[in-house]
TIBA-303583 format. One record per residue (C-alpha): x, y negated, z negated; residue in one letter. Coordinates in steps of 0.2 Angstrom, whole numbers, padded with zeros to 4 digits, always signed. Each point is the difference from the previous one (the first is absolute). Last residue first. Layout:
// TIBA-303583
XYZA
...
// end
This chain:
// TIBA-303583
+0128-0220-0201Q
-0002+0006+0019A
+0018-0008+0004V
+0009+0010-0012T
-0010+0018+0004Y
+0004-0004+0017L
+0019-0003-0001S
+0001+0014-0010Y
-0008+0013+0007F
+0012-0006+0016Y
+0018+0004-0011G
+0003-0005-0018K
+0006+0017-0004N
-0006-0003-0019K
-0018-0005+0006M
+0001+0017+0011L
+0006+0010-0016A
-0011-0006-0012D
-0016-0001+0012F
+0002+0021+0006S
+0011+0004+0018G
-0003-0003+0017D
+0010-0012+0010E
+0000-0003+0018I
-0012+0010+0007I
-0002-0005+0018R
-0018-0007+0010G
+0006-0017+0002N
+0005+0000-0019K
-0007+0013-0013L
+0003-0001-0017T
-0005+0018-0009L
-0004-0002-0018I
+0004+0017-0012S
-0007+0008-0015D
-0013-0013-0001Y
-0004-0007-0019K
+0013-0015+0002Q
-0011-0007+0015L
-0014-0003-0013T
+0009-0010-0015G
+0012-0009+0016A
-0016-0005+0008D
+0005-0002+0020L
-0017+0002+0006D
+0001+0000+0021H
-0006+0020-0001T
+0001+0015+0009V
-0002+0016-0013V
+0005+0017+0004I
-0006+0011-0017R
+0003+0018+0003T
-0008+0009-0012M
+0004+0013-0014N
-0006-0012-0015K
-0011-0016+0001L
+0008-0012-0009A
+0006-0012+0015L
-0019-0001+0004I
-0005-0008-0015A
+0015-0011-0001K
-0007-0005+0018I
-0016-0004-0005V
+0002-0008-0017R
+0013-0012+0009S
-0011-0005+0014S
-0017-0001-0014T
+0012-0015-0010E
+0008-0009+0015A
-0019-0002+0010D
-0006+0014+0013L
+0001-0003+0019A
+0018+0006+0003A
-0002+0014-0011T
+0002+0014+0016A
+0014-0008+0008E
+0003+0017+0007D
-0003+0013-0011I
+0004+0018+0006L
-0003+0015-0012L
+0007+0015+0000M
-0005+0016-0007K
-0016-0005+0000A
-0013+0000-0014N
-0014-0005+0012R
-0009-0011-0015L
+0015-0012+0002L
-0003-0004+0019A
-0020-0004-0002R
+0006-0010-0017A
+0012-0011+0010I
-0012-0006+0013S
-0014-0003-0013I
+0013-0011-0010R
+0005-0009+0018Q
-0020-0004+0004K
-0002-0007-0017E
+0016-0010+0003G
-0008-0006+0018G
-0016-0005-0007S
-0017+0011+0002L
-0016-0001+0009G
+0007-0002+0018S
+0009+0018-0004G
+0002+0008+0017N
-0018-0004+0003E
-0006-0001-0019G
+0005+0007-0017C
-0016+0008-0004L
+0001+0001-0020Y
-0004+0015-0005D
+0015+0002-0013E
-0004-0015-0011G
-0003-0020+0007K
+0008-0007-0018E
+0008+0014-0009A
+0008+0008+0017I
+0004-0015+0004L
+0010-0003-0018E
+0007+0019-0001Q
+0009+0001+0018L
+0016-0005-0005G
+0009+0015+0010A
+0004+0010-0014M
-0019-0001-0007G
-0005+0005+0019M
+0011+0015-0003V
-0006+0005-0017R
-0019-0001+0006D
+0004+0010+0014V
+0008+0012-0010E
-0014+0003-0013E
-0013-0001+0011K
+0007+0018+0010P
+0002-0004+0020F
-0011+0003+0012E
+0003-0009+0019Q
-0009-0014+0008F
+0017-0010-0001M
+0002+0001-0019T
+0004-0018-0004V
-0012-0006+0017N
-0012+0011-0009D
+0000-0006-0016R
+0000-0018+0005I
-0014+0004+0010S
-0002+0000+0019A
+0004-0014+0014N
+0016+0009+0002F
+0016-0008-0007V
+0014-0003+0013F
+0015-0008-0010V
+0014-0012+0009N
+0013+0003-0013Q
+0006+0018+0001Q
-0003+0015-0012I
+0007+0017+0004T
-0002+0017-0003S
+0010+0015+0006V
+0001+0018-0002T
-0021+0002+0006N
+0004-0013+0013Y
+0016+0012+0005L
-0014+0014-0001S
-0012-0008+0012E
+0013-0003+0012P
+0006+0016+0001R
+0020-0001-0001L
+0010+0001+0017N
+0006-0015+0003K
+0003-0004-0018I
+0015+0010+0000N
+0001+0014-0013T
+0014+0003-0010D
-0007-0009-0015D
-0011-0014+0008Y
+0012-0005+0014F
+0001-0013+0012I
+0010-0002+0014N
+0008-0009+0012G
-0009-0014+0015S
-0015-0006-0002Y
-0015+0000+0014G
-0016+0004-0013N
-0006-0008-0013M
-0013+0003-0018G
+0011+0017-0003A
-0003-0006-0017L
+0021-0003-0003L
+0000-0010+0015L
-0015-0012-0006Q
+0012+0000-0016L
+0015-0005+0009L
-0010-0014+0012T
-0005-0006-0016S
+0018-0005-0004K
+0007-0004+0016G
+0010-0016-0004C
-0013-0012+0009G
-0005-0011-0017S
+0019+0002-0010A
+0003+0015-0013G
-0006+0012-0013V
-0003+0020-0001I
-0006+0004-0018A
+0004+0019-0003Y
-0008+0012-0011S
+0008+0017-0006K
-0012+0016+0001G
+0007+0008+0015Q
+0015-0007+0007E
+0000-0015+0014F
+0015+0005+0011E
+0007-0015+0014Y
+0007-0002+0016S
-0008-0015+0010L
+0010+0000+0018H
-0010-0018+0003D
-0016-0003-0004L
-0009-0014+0007V
+0011+0001+0016K
-0004-0013+0014K
+0001+0008+0017T
-0016+0012+0004G
-0013-0011-0007D
-0005+0006-0016Y
+0016+0006-0006S
+0006+0017-0011F
+0018+0008-0003D
-0001+0015-0013V
+0019+0005-0005D
-0006+0016-0010S
-0014-0006-0011L
-0003+0013-0016R
-0016+0004-0012V
+0005+0007-0013S
-0001+0017-0012H
-0017+0010-0001E
-0010-0011+0014L
-0006+0015+0010Q
-0010-0003+0014C
-0007+0013+0008D
+0006+0003+0019E
-0012+0004+0015K
+0002-0018+0010R
-0002+0005+0018A
-0021-0005-0001E
+0005-0017-0005T
+0009-0005+0015A
-0011-0013+0004D
+0004-0010+0014E
-0016-0002+0008E
-0010+0015-0005E
-0015-0011-0007L
+0002-0010+0015A
+0001+0011+0014K
-0018+0005-0010E
-0008-0014+0001M
+0004-0004+0018K
-0005+0019+0004D
-0018-0005-0007I
-0002-0015+0008L
+0006+0008+0016A
-0015+0011-0002L
-0012-0015+0000A
+0007-0005+0015A
-0001+0017+0007K
-0019+0001-0006K
-0003-0018+0005K
+0007+0006+0020A
-0012+0016-0002L
-0014-0010-0004L
+0003-0012+0014A
+0002+0012+0011P
-0015+0009-0005L
-0012-0015+0001Q
-0002-0004+0018G
-0001+0019+0003I
-0009+0004-0014P
-0013-0012+0005G
-0003+0003+0018I
-0004+0019-0004I
-0012-0004-0013F
-0006-0015+0010N
-0003+0010+0015L
-0010+0011-0010L
-0014-0014+0002N
+0002-0002+0018T
-0003+0020+0001F
-0014-0003-0008V
-0008-0010+0009I
+0004+0007+0016L
-0005+0018-0008M
-0018-0008-0007G
-0004-0006+0019P
+0005+0017+0006T
+0015+0003+0011I
-0004+0016+0010G
+0012-0006+0017M
-0019-0009+0006G
+0008-0013+0010Q
-0009-0011-0010I
+0008+0008-0014S
+0017-0002+0008L
-0002-0018+0002W
-0005-0002-0016A
+0015+0011-0007G
+0012-0011+0010V
-0008-0017-0008I
+0001+0006-0018F
+0019+0008+0001V
+0005-0018+0010G
-0010-0011-0015I
+0008+0011-0014Q
+0019+0001+0007T
-0001-0019+0002T
-0007-0001-0018A
+0014+0010-0005G
+0014-0012+0009S
-0009-0016-0008L
-0001+0007-0019A
+0019+0010+0003G
+0007-0019+0005I
-0007-0008-0015M
+0006+0012-0011E
+0016+0000+0005T
+0001-0020+0000Y
-0009-0001-0016V
+0014+0011-0008K
+0013-0009+0010N
-0006-0014-0008V
-0001+0007-0018N
+0019+0006+0001R
+0005-0018+0007K
-0011-0007-0013K
+0008+0009-0015K
+0016-0003+0008A
-0002-0020+0000K
-0008+0001-0017E
+0017+0007-0007L
+0010-0012+0007A
-0009-0014-0004E
-0001+0005-0018N
+0022+0002+0001V
+0000-0017+0006N
-0010-0008-0012G
+0007+0007-0013F
+0018-0005+0006I
-0008-0018+0001R
-0008+0000-0016G
+0018+0006-0005I
+0004-0016+0004R
-0015-0010-0007E
+0002+0007-0016E
+0018-0003-0002A
-0003-0013-0016N
+0016+0009-0008F
-0009+0003-0017S
-0018+0009+0011K
+0011+0011+0010V
+0011+0005-0014V
-0017+0002-0010S
-0008+0012+0014F
+0013+0011+0003G
-0009+0016-0003T
-0015-0008+0008L
+0010-0006+0015I
+0011+0016+0004E
-0018+0012-0005S
-0007-0009+0013I
+0015-0002+0014M
+0003+0021-0002A
-0021+0001+0003L
+0001-0011+0015F
+0017+0010+0005K
-0009+0018+0000E
-0016-0008+0007N
+0012-0007+0015R
+0007+0021+0001S
-0018+0007+0001S
-0007-0010+0011V
+0015+0004+0014D
-0004+0017-0005K
-0017-0002+0005E
+0004-0007+0018L
+0013+0014+0002N
-0015+0013-0001V
-0014-0011+0009L
+0010-0002+0017K
-0003+0016+0005Q
-0021-0003+0003G
-0001-0012+0012T
+0006+0008+0017L
-0006+0019-0004I
-0016-0008-0007S
-0002-0009+0018A
+0005+0018+0009L
-0013+0010-0009V
-0014-0013+0001P
+0002+0003+0020L
+0001+0016+0001L
-0018+0001-0007S
-0007-0003+0017F
+0008+0017+0007G
-0007+0011-0017I
-0016-0008+0003A
+0001+0006+0018I
+0006+0018-0008L
-0016-0004-0012T
-0011-0001+0013L
+0004+0015+0013L
+0001+0010-0018P
-0019-0004-0003S
-0010+0002-0017Y
+0010+0015-0007C
+0017-0010+0003L
-0006-0016-0008M
-0001+0010-0016L
+0018+0006+0001L
+0006-0018+0003L
-0011-0006-0014S
+0007+0014-0012G
+0018-0002+0008V
-0001-0020-0004F
-0012-0001-0018L
+0012+0013-0005F
+0016-0008+0004I
-0006-0016-0006Q
-0007+0005-0017E
+0019+0010-0003G
+0008-0018+0003I
-0011-0008-0011S
+0002+0012-0014F
+0018+0000+0001L
+0001-0020+0002G
-0008-0003-0017D
+0014+0009-0004L
+0014-0008+0009Y
-0007-0016+0005S
-0010-0003-0013E
+0010+0006-0014E
+0017-0006+0007I
-0005-0016+0003I
-0005-0002-0018T
+0016+0008-0006A
+0010-0010+0012D
-0008-0016-0009N
+0001+0007-0018T
+0013+0012-0006L
+0013-0002+0015G
-0002-0019+0000S
+0005+0002-0018V
+0013+0013+0003Y
+0010-0011+0014T
-0003-0015-0008S
+0013+0007-0014T
+0013-0001+0012N
+0014+0010-0004E
+0018-0004-0006K
-0004+0007-0018R
-0012+0017+0003F
+0017+0009+0006A
+0010-0007-0017G
-0014+0004-0012I
-0001+0017+0006G
-0017+0007+0011K
-0010+0011-0009K
-0013-0012-0006A
-0002-0004+0020L
-0004+0019+0005K
-0015+0000-0014E
-0004-0016+0004Y
-0005+0003+0018I
-0007+0017-0005H
-0011-0007-0012D
-0004-0013+0015R
-0004+0014+0013Y
-0008+0010-0015Q
-0014-0015-0003R
-0002-0003+0018M
-0006+0018+0004A
-0009+0003-0014K
-0012-0017+0004A
+0000+0005+0017K
-0006+0018-0002F
-0014-0008-0013A
-0006-0011+0011N
-0002+0013+0014R
-0007+0013-0011T
-0014-0013-0008G
-0004-0007+0017A
-0001+0014+0009F
-0012+0011-0009V
-0009-0014-0003L
-0002-0002+0018S
-0002+0019+0003V
-0017-0001-0012L
-0008-0015+0010I
+0006+0010+0015M
-0011+0015-0004G
-0015-0011-0002L
+0003-0009+0018F
+0001+0019+0007V
-0018+0003-0009L
-0005-0016+0006L
+0003+0001+0019C
-0006+0020+0001E
-0016-0009-0005I
+0002-0011+0012V
+0008+0010+0015V
-0016+0013-0003H
-0014-0012+0000L
+0007-0008+0018L
-0004+0019+0005S
+0016+0010+0005K
+0003+0010+0015S
+0002-0013+0012Q
-0009-0002+0017E
+0004-0018+0006E
-0013-0013-0002G
+0009-0015-0003A
-0004-0002-0017A
+0002+0017-0003I
+0019-0002+0008D
+0004-0015-0010T
-0003+0010-0013V
+0011+0013+0003V
+0013-0009+0005Q
+0000-0013-0016L
-0001+0017-0010V
+0017+0007+0009Y
+0007-0018-0003S
-0005+0000-0019L
+0007+0018-0001Y
+0018-0008+0005L
+0000-0013-0010N
-0005+0013-0016V
+0014+0009+0005S
+0008-0014-0010N
-0007+0005-0017L
+0004+0016+0002I
+0020-0005+0004L
+0001-0014-0014S
-0006+0019-0013A
+0013+0010+0010V
+0013-0015-0004F
-0006-0003-0018A
+0002+0019-0004I
+0016+0003+0006F
+0006-0015-0008F
-0005+0005-0018L
+0006+0017+0003K
+0018-0008+0004K
+0002-0011-0013N
+0012+0011-0013D
+0014-0008+0008Q
-0006-0007+0016W
+0005-0019-0003F
+0018+0005-0008S
+0004+0008+0019K
+0003-0015+0007R
+0014-0006-0013L
+0008+0017+0004I
-0002+0001+0020D
+0012-0015+0000E
+0015+0009-0007K
-0002+0014+0014K
-0007+0018-0005M
// end
């Protein structure tokens, strides 16, 4: 099975029975069109005085029974079709999330999130309409085409051949106009991704836009992206209208032509009754309709499948996590060996960096902005790819570690905190079950007692923590990380949003933890706190130029001594 077939298969998992019942029901419902054509012929010929095997009363009773049956079939169709679509789309979105959740941080970091936003919203709507609904529509059109053709052959093979000849006109029209839709649909999807990305950037950077009075300039950029999207949609919609218009005109020409030829055959005594002439004209709708609509339906289905494959490609792109089979063991140390990293391929952020962090010890990383401190932490969490050198957890290269195992071993507290619109407790536990006393303990260590006393554990934090201050969000992040009781804790300026007293209390609590490697990036050069670290690493231009205890570094009077002196 090809990779792109896996995502397509998600629609059908334990869902084929519902589709089969709905599909059969749809064909039964569409058979009424053929039955009505037959009724039209019989009633017309009765009215014209032609001899028929059924009386008008017989036809009326038969129609009533058929219509009652159709009501029951309609109920079955509506229920099963909607149930099939709902389950298919739920499974499709769930499958996307499951595959997305398996990506490593490094693989996801460099991707455009608007691809997934568009894929789960706009593209999903197109897939539901053009693929799932299209399956029913395509089946119905084929059924009507074949059924109508067989019925016409039963009435008059000669007139059927004439009708087929006239039908070549709408076939040619459909071929000429129906092929552009796939590329036009892809273009709309691409433009929609850019539009969603623009919206996300504006909303995320709203305060920056306002503070720099950039509303007008950003508005022009937004307008250009918005205009490009609408132009693409307009082009697609115009193509649809042209296709439908040409199909309608060619269809009308075909019907008129067949009707005139049929009338001439009737006049010539070729066995064509008035009822047959009427029914042929009616059945031609079910010949011309599929001829005009099937190419467009098939093109829309193809376009929808292309969107599915596009999502599959995004989920698979540059994700080598399936090849990572090793469990993360951290009993001795984490070791960096000659690690180089650059964001732009020219300027090195980390330059031939080698160091060994021993298990259970505490480390402070200090240095000027841009020296590589945060980048180092990201690499320890496999947060970025593209570096040279090696990173080992004990004796296993980080590139071979299963992401889930690594994330169970390493916990992180970052300066930028994400908070869900959920309760304080759920944000601390990340919606998992933990003993109450353990949750209470870490919330106390993080300084959340005052917030809990004021608002309660069930207080909803708002979208991305909009109902909390920066310090309150940071406390939640600290408690969240401590609750996992991981073997290694990475802290990136985690106490920057806290007041000095709370910050000092939190760091001291973290440094008092046992059997945990603690690596803390900090700008806070407080002697009392720094003296508690086992070692202090001083970074400059991506290199560790000094490391040792606070007292040793101060005695050395090197770069760390200069940083500390300036900070006082």
